[in-house]
ZAMARGU-4260 file (C-alpha; in steps of 0.2 Angstrom, whole numbers, plus 5000, padded with zeros to 4 digits):
<rodrens>
0) 4896/4897/4912 | 4913/4904/4907 | 4928/4910/4916 | 4936/4927/4912 | 4955/4925/4909
5) 4964/4937/4920 | 4978/4948/4915 | 4995/4945/4924 | 5006/4960/4925 | 5024/4955/4919
10) 5036/4953/4933 | 5024/4957/4947 | 5023/4942/4959 | 5009/4948/4971 | 4995/4961/4970
15) 4986/4966/4987 | 4972/4978/4986 | 4968/4989/5001 | 4949/4994/5002 | 4937/5002/5013
20) 4918/5004/5013 | 4919/5023/5016 | 4931/5037/5014 | 4940/5045/5029 | 4946/5029/5038
25) 4964/5030/5033 | 4964/5018/5019 | 4978/5027/5009 | 4988/5029/5025 | 4988/5010/5027
30) 4992/5007/5009 | 5006/5019/5009 | 5013/5013/5025 | 5012/4995/5021 | 5021/4998/5004
35) 5035/5008/5013 | 5036/4994/5027 | 5038/4981/5013 | 5052/4991/5004 | 5061/4993/5021
40) 5062/4974/5023 | 5071/4973/5006 | 5056/4969/4995 | 5054/4977/4978 | 5037/4986/4980
45) 5025/4996/4970 | 5010/5006/4975 | 4996/5010/4963 | 4984/5024/4967 | 4968/5017/4960
50) 4957/5032/4967 | 4954/5041/4950 | 4943/5054/4957 | 4952/5058/4973 | 4970/5053/4973
55) 4979/5054/4989 | 4996/5046/4986 | 5005/5060/4977 | 5002/5072/4992 | 5006/5058/5005
60) 5023/5056/4997 | 5026/5075/4995 | 5026/5073/4976 | 5009/5082/4971 | 5019/5094/4959
65) 5027/5080/4950 | 5022/5074/4932 | 5024/5057/4926 | 5036/5054/4911 | 5036/5041/4897
70) 5047/5033/4885 | 5045/5021/4870 | 5047/5003/4873 | 5045/4993/4857 | 5028/4998/4850
75) 5022/5004/4866 | 5024/5020/4876 | 5027/5016/4894 | 5026/5027/4909 | 5041/5028/4921
80) 5034/5026/4939 | 5039/5039/4952 | 5050/5032/4966 | 5052/5037/4985 | 5056/5027/5000
85) 5061/5013/4989 | 5043/5012/4982 | 5038/5014/4964 | 5022/5024/4962 | 5009/5029/4949
90) 4993/5039/4951 | 4981/5049/4941 | 4988/5063/4952 | 5004/5062/4942 | 4995/5064/4926
95) 4981/5077/4929 | 4983/5094/4937 | 4979/5091/4956 | 4968/5107/4955 | 4957/5100/4942
100) 4942/5089/4945 | 4942/5072/4935 | 4925/5071/4928 | 4925/5054/4919 | 4912/5041/4916
105) 4915/5023/4922 | 4923/5016/4905 | 4935/5030/4903 | 4940/5029/4922 | 4943/5010/4920
110) 4953/5013/4904 | 4964/5025/4913 | 4966/5013/4927 | 4971/4999/4915 | 4985/5011/4909
115) 4992/5013/4926 | 4993/4995/4928 | 4999/4989/4911 | 5007/5004/4903 | 5019/5008/4918
120) 5036/5000/4918 | 5035/4992/4935 | 5050/4981/4932 | 5053/4966/4944 | 5041/4968/4959
125) 5038/4957/4974 | 5022/4966/4980 | 5011/4978/4972 | 4999/4987/4984 | 4983/4995/4976
130) 4975/5009/4985 | 4957/5007/4981 | 4944/5021/4981 | 4931/5020/4994 | 4916/5009/4991
135) 4912/4996/4978 | 4911/5004/4961 | 4917/5002/4943 | 4935/5004/4947 | 4936/4991/4960
140) 4925/4979/4949 | 4936/4982/4934 | 4952/4979/4943 | 4946/4963/4952 | 4939/4956/4937
145) 4953/4960/4925 | 4969/4957/4935 | 4975/4942/4946 | 4974/4949/4963 | 4981/4938/4977
150) 4973/4946/4993 | 4963/4960/5000 | 4964/4970/5016 | 4949/4980/5022 | 4951/4996/5033
155) 4939/5002/5045 | 4938/5013/5061 | 4929/5006/5077 | 4913/5017/5073 | 4897/5007/5069
160) 4894/5017/5054 | 4911/5013/5047 | 4910/4995/5051 | 4893/4994/5042 | 4901/5001/5027
165) 4917/4990/5028 | 4906/4975/5029 | 4899/4979/5012 | 4916/4982/5006 | 4922/4965/5012
170) 4907/4956/5005 | 4914/4961/4988 | 4928/4949/4990 | 4918/4935/4996 | 4917/4918/4987
175) 4900/4921/4981 | 4905/4938/4973 | 4922/4940/4966 | 4931/4927/4976 | 4947/4936/4982
180) 4955/4930/4998 | 4953/4942/5012 | 4969/4943/5023 | 4959/4952/5037 | 4954/4968/5044
185) 4964/4984/5049 | 4956/4995/5062 | 4962/5012/5061 | 4960/5026/5074 | 4957/5013/5087
190) 4961/5025/5102 | 4969/5041/5106 | 4984/5042/5118 | 4989/5060/5124 | 5008/5063/5123
195) 5008/5069/5141 | 4999/5053/5147 | 5006/5038/5137 | 4997/5026/5149 | 4980/5032/5145
200) 4968/5027/5130 | 4953/5037/5124 | 4941/5027/5113 | 4934/5042/5104 | 4927/5033/5089
205) 4920/5018/5100 | 4928/5002/5104 | 4929/4984/5096 | 4921/4987/5079 | 4936/4980/5070
210) 4936/4964/5080 | 4917/4962/5078 | 4919/4963/5059 | 4934/4951/5059 | 4924/4938/5070
215) 4909/4940/5059 | 4919/4937/5043 | 4929/4923/5051 | 4946/4932/5047 | 4960/4940/5057
220) 4960/4957/5065 | 4977/4961/5058 | 4981/4978/5067 | 4974/4991/5078 | 4982/5008/5074
225) 4981/5021/5087 | 4976/5039/5083 | 4993/5048/5082 | 4996/5066/5079 | 5012/5062/5069
230) 5001/5053/5056 | 4992/5069/5050 | 5007/5079/5051 | 5017/5067/5040 | 5003/5066/5027
235) 5002/5085/5026 | 5021/5087/5024 | 5022/5073/5012 | 5033/5061/5022 | 5031/5043/5028
240) 5026/5041/5046 | 5038/5026/5046 | 5052/5038/5043 | 5047/5048/5058 | 5053/5035/5071
245) 5036/5033/5080 | 5039/5016/5088 | 5021/5011/5090 | 5017/5014/5072 | 5033/5006/5066
250) 5029/4990/5076 | 5011/4989/5070 | 5017/4989/5052 | 5032/4978/5055 | 5020/4965/5062
255) 5007/4968/5048 | 5020/4966/5034 | 5027/4950/5042 | 5009/4943/5043 | 5006/4947/5024
260) 5023/4940/5019 | 5019/4924/5028 | 5001/4921/5022 | 5005/4924/5004 | 5019/4911/5005
265) 5007/4899/5013 | 5001/4885/5001 | 4984/4885/5011 | 4980/4903/5009 | 4966/4907/4996
270) 4959/4894/4985 | 4970/4879/4979 | 4966/4865/4967 | 4970/4847/4973 | 4973/4841/4990
275) 4987/4847/5001 | 4997/4836/5014 | 5003/4844/5030 | 5016/4835/5041 | 5018/4838/5060
280) 5032/4831/5071 | 5023/4822/5085 | 5026/4815/5103 | 5012/4809/5114 | 4999/4817/5103
285) 5008/4834/5105 | 5018/4844/5093 | 5036/4839/5097 | 5045/4856/5102 | 5061/4850/5094
290) 5058/4845/5075 | 5074/4834/5075 | 5070/4823/5090 | 5051/4818/5087 | 5044/4801/5089
295) 5036/4801/5072 | 5027/4813/5059 | 5008/4813/5057 | 5004/4818/5039 | 4986/4825/5036
300) 4978/4826/5019 | 4967/4841/5017 | 4954/4844/5003 | 4949/4860/4994 | 4936/4863/5008
305) 4949/4861/5022 | 4943/4845/5028 | 4954/4831/5034 | 4952/4816/5021 | 4967/4806/5026
310) 4980/4803/5040 | 4995/4793/5041 | 5010/4791/5052 | 5028/4791/5046 | 5043/4785/5057
315) 5056/4799/5061 | 5071/4789/5054 | 5088/4789/5061 | 5098/4804/5064 | 5094/4822/5069
320) 5081/4831/5059 | 5085/4833/5041 | 5101/4823/5043 | 5089/4808/5044 | 5083/4812/5026
325) 5066/4815/5031 | 5064/4830/5019 | 5065/4819/5004 | 5054/4806/5012 | 5041/4819/5015
330) 5043/4826/4997 | 5040/4809/4990 | 5024/4808/5000 | 5018/4824/4993 | 5019/4834/5009
335) 5019/4853/5005 | 5018/4860/5023 | 5027/4857/5039 | 5020/4863/5056 | 5034/4863/5068
340) 5040/4869/5085 | 5058/4874/5086 | 5068/4872/5070 | 5085/4879/5065 | 5087/4888/5049
345) 5098/4874/5041 | 5083/4862/5043 | 5071/4875/5037 | 5082/4878/5021 | 5083/4859/5018
350) 5064/4857/5019 | 5061/4873/5008 | 5073/4866/4995 | 5062/4851/4994 | 5046/4862/4991
355) 5040/4861/5009 | 5033/4877/5017 | 5038/4878/5035 | 5028/4886/5049 | 5038/4887/5065
360) 5033/4891/5083 | 5019/4878/5084 | 5014/4869/5100 | 5000/4859/5109 | 4988/4846/5103
365) 4991/4841/5085 | 4973/4841/5080 | 4969/4857/5088 | 4984/4865/5080 | 4978/4859/5063
370) 4961/4866/5066 | 4968/4883/5071 | 4980/4883/5056 | 4966/4879/5043 | 4956/4893/5051
375) 4970/4905/5047 | 4976/4908/5065 | 4993/4901/5064 | 5008/4909/5055 | 5027/4906/5055
380) 5035/4914/5071 | 5051/4917/5061 | 5061/4911/5076 | 5074/4898/5074 | 5080/4885/5086
385) 5091/4893/5100 | 5092/4878/5111 | 5108/4871/5103 | 5117/4873/5086 | 5106/4867/5072
390) 5113/4863/5055
</rodrens>
């Protein structure tokens, strides 16, 4: 039994792959839009088109006539990525003429793929999105085995045939196979809404397939994206749909990027080694809505299998919130996560500075909250305390 040491791409913090079981479900559209949405939020973002045989990204970004350039850096020749909408791009489509078929066997395709990753001068990158080819072939296997991938998203349509293929694609990421954390399912073409009748929905590809798959895999249905005419037009014209001002699509990808950002910053996401301690401000067995005025903190210790192996109570201390010095107390106790209700940005910053990941907007029974959080159903609301000035 041996472990393959994975390659870490210099200066790239997170790699997220976007996959599908079959073609034609909008995987490249999701990849491109996710990358643009992350860039619009101020993150340094890269997009790798990993579909060697049918690259779509150059066309979707209106750059199919562009050719990649390179320069010498030390002993290596490095490609300079294209850039548009704040996203750095590389694709076989920038290297091979778009009118020519790429007829390569697996090893040659995998070698070319490796050059896109490691022979491109990506620079400092917060999120690298990888647009996988459809299916579960050599390219996917090579990337997942060779590089440190943080998470995967699977795209499907509501159709049964699409869901069946997406199930196979998702199985590739399972703990028994390649053990890549699955963020969830994106259902594309969920319904059609005529422009003249905005209150009507037509489920022309069926209904509920994405949710069924998400439930089966015990993951989240991340998004349902309606079939919108502007999406096809934007792809044909080589411009981002997010730049077209479609409110529905913009909202979908704003919510998706917020979820991705939250989950990848969460210490409980994916596999971890060693136990994790989670603190909750409590009053009468419920989450105290105001972090600074709770009766006490319940600290849970969670093992690698997400089982509770320890529970203790800590007094809240004197003073309001972090003025009580609770942040340093929790740090000394080894707490890595705080599940809280209302909390001002000042208190959140103090906890973060003490190495404690904060999830706001929590409520209800403490043990049910913990169960929901460990199941991946709770993320930070992003909303601070508005009841009074919090420092």
